[in-house]
N, C-alpha and C positions, 0 to 999 in steps of 0.2 A: 581834381582829377582832368579833366583838356589840357593844363599846361604840366601834368604828369605823363599823359602819352603825348604831346609833342617833344618832350624831353626822349622820350625814347624813337623817336620816331627821328629825330637828330640824330642820334646814341644808334644807330641803324646804320641809319644814308653815308654817317663815318666813316665806323668799321668797314663801310660798302665802296668807302670811296677809296681807306689803305690799303683795302684788298687788290683794288683796281689799280690800283698807284704800282703795287708792290707787286703782279703778275706782269705789266711790263717790263721793269724790268727786269724779273723775271726769264722772261720770255727772252731779249732780249743780252741773258745770261748767258744766256741755252742757245744766240741760234752766232753771239761771239765765238762763242769756246767750236761751237762745231763750224765756223767760217774759217777762225785760225785750225786747229787742224786736218783741216782740209786741203789749209795752203801748205803746209808739211808735208803732207803724202804728197802734194803734186809733186814740189819746189825738192823733194828727196827722191822718187822716184824719177827724176828726170835727169838728177845731180847722178844718179846711182848710173844709167845707164850713159851716162854721156865716160864714164869712168868703164866702164865693162864694155865699150869697144875702142877699141881702135883700128888706123883709117895705114896699119904701118903690118905686113902680116909679115914681114918679120920677125917683128916679135909677138906678133898673136900664135892666140892656146888652142883654137880650133875658128873653123870655118862653121856659123849658122849657114845650109840648107840656098837662103837669098844673101850667102853671098855681103853678110855680114860679117867682121870681124872680130872674136871674144881676144881683147885683151886678161891676165891673165886673173885679174881679181871678176869675169865675166867669167867666165869656165870657174872661178872658185864660186862664186852663188846660184849661179845656172847650172851646171853643168857638172859641175864634182858631188860627191854625200851631203855637201853641208852645203845641198839645196834642202836635205830635206825640214832644213833646222830655219833656214826664210824660211818658209814655208808653211811651217804649222807656228814660230814660236810667237806669233802674233794673238793665235786661236787659240793656247796655252796661257798665256796675258790674259787676256779678254776673262775664258774663261772659270782663274784660278788666283788670277790677281785681282781684275774691279773687287768679286766680293771680299776678299780683303782689306780691300781699300777703305770699302762702303763703310765696314766696320769700323774698325778699326786708327783710320789713319784720316787726317784734318780733311777740310775741299781743297789746302793748297797742293795737298800730298798728293788727289786724288788726284785735284788736274792734272797736276805736271807729270801723273800714274797712266792720265790723258793722250798727252802731247806724244810720249814713245815710245805709247801705240798707237799712234797716228806713222810717224814714224817709221818705227815697223813696220808699217801694212805698206808705209813709202814702200823698201828697200824690195819688198814683197814682191811690187804691183808695176814698180820700174819696169819687167819685158814686155809690158806693151805696148813699149815705148821705139822693138825690136819683131816684134809683130803687126805690127799697122802705122798704117800714116801718122803724120804728125795733124795732118790735115784732120784727118779722121777722131779722133781720139780729144782735137782740140772741139772739130766740130760736137759731137758725140756731149761731152760735159755739157757744153751749152744748156744745147736739149734736155737733160739734165737734169742741169739750176734752173732750167724754166718752168719747165717737171715739176718738177720737187719746193720750188713758192705756190705752186698753185696748191695744188694737192694737200703742200704745212698750211696754206691759208684757207681755206674746206675745212681743213681737221680743227681752224680754229674759233673758225668763226661759225662755223656749222652746226645751226642747237638737236637736230639729230642722233642721239644717244651714238658711237659703233665700237660701245665697248662687245657685242654681241658678233665684230665682226677676230675679236685679237682671238681667240682661241684654233675659228680655223683658217684667217693667214696663220699661225706658229704650222700645224697642220700642215698646211701646203709648202710650211719651210721644208721642214722633216719629209716629204715628200717631192720635192726637188732635190736634197743631199742625196734620195738615194736613188730618184734619173739618175745624178751627175755622175757618182761611181758604180756604177750599168752600163752606160755609154763611156765611161773611161774601158774596160773590158769588148764594148762590140764596136760600138765607135758608127753610129749611127746617126750623116747628118743631116735626117728629118729627125731623130730624137732632138739631133742640139738643139735644131732647131727652135721645137714649141719647146722647147724646156730655161730658154733665150727668151723665149716669145709670152714664156709662162711668168718668167719670176720677174720683170721688166712689173707687168701684172701687182703682183701680192707683195711685190717690196709701194708699189705706189698704194693701192692699199695702207702698207702698213706705215710711212708716213703721214700718215690724214689720222689713222687711226694711236699711233702716240705723241701725235700733238696731240684733240686731245687726254690723251692722259699724263701727260706734263701740263695740261693747261686743270683741269681735274683736282688733280696731283697737290700744286699750288693752293690752289681751294677748300681741301678741306684742309690741307694745314699749318695758312698763312693762317691762320686766328691763334695759337699755341706758340706762336715766336720762340717758335727753333728755331732759331737765327743759321746755325750752322748744318739740321738735316735739310733746309732750304736750298742750300750752297753747295751741299750733297749729293739734290734730286737737280741741281739745273743741269751738273754735270754730269749726272745718269742718262738724262736728258735728253743733252746735247753724244753723248756715244751712239744714242736710240739711233737718232735724224741719221750724225755721221753714218751706220750701218749701214742705214736706208739707201743712203742720198750713194754711197758709194756700192750695193749690188747693184741697186737699179741699175747706175750708169756703167757696171759689168757686161752684167742681163745686154743692158742696149745697142754695147759695144760686141758683144759676142755677134748681133748679127744687119745693125746699121756702117761697122768696121767699115774702110779696107786693107789690107791687109800690106804690107811691101811682098 
């Protein structure tokens, strides 16, 4: 009997060790995929902003209030009706594309879809280089990276159950979107400042919450041996953390960034 108990304990310990090792690999996959997506976005935004401007006033399609000349390409994506496609295409892909990929496509196809989405965000986000100084963009990015790393580490290591935060944070995002739409029409600088501060706090909380959720989902499914689902789950987790980082960066830039 004692020997039987020791065998059961040994098997449980071996399973726990395999899950721990698998969890580390899973989280490395999540952070690695997210980082590649962020690099694609940053490189795409910088490259597109360069193509969108010109130093020759004779070939410029338009001039911005800060004196920056837009090229024909810049006018197309920032000033023509096509700008709405640039703005809303990533949202359409996010809401309608990723669900279909998660259900029907392979993990490899889903990863390609994530990188395509990151490139689309890069095009949409490229206008920040025309609005803010390069130094303030870099500074805000570094601040966001440090804050994100700390918050994600907290979400991974804390013993506190953060699941109760989920509904509250999602409701906060909805309220934030409503406030942003309202401020488009009233143009209040005080409301814009409040939106940026609240936005940073909400996505800081979501960073910790999403990290803990990714960890919990892996532990719940690891013993079932569904490797394809776990691969897709890693990419979905990378997408969630990518969006947390991106939104936290944008809201921080709203009140930390120096405008051109």
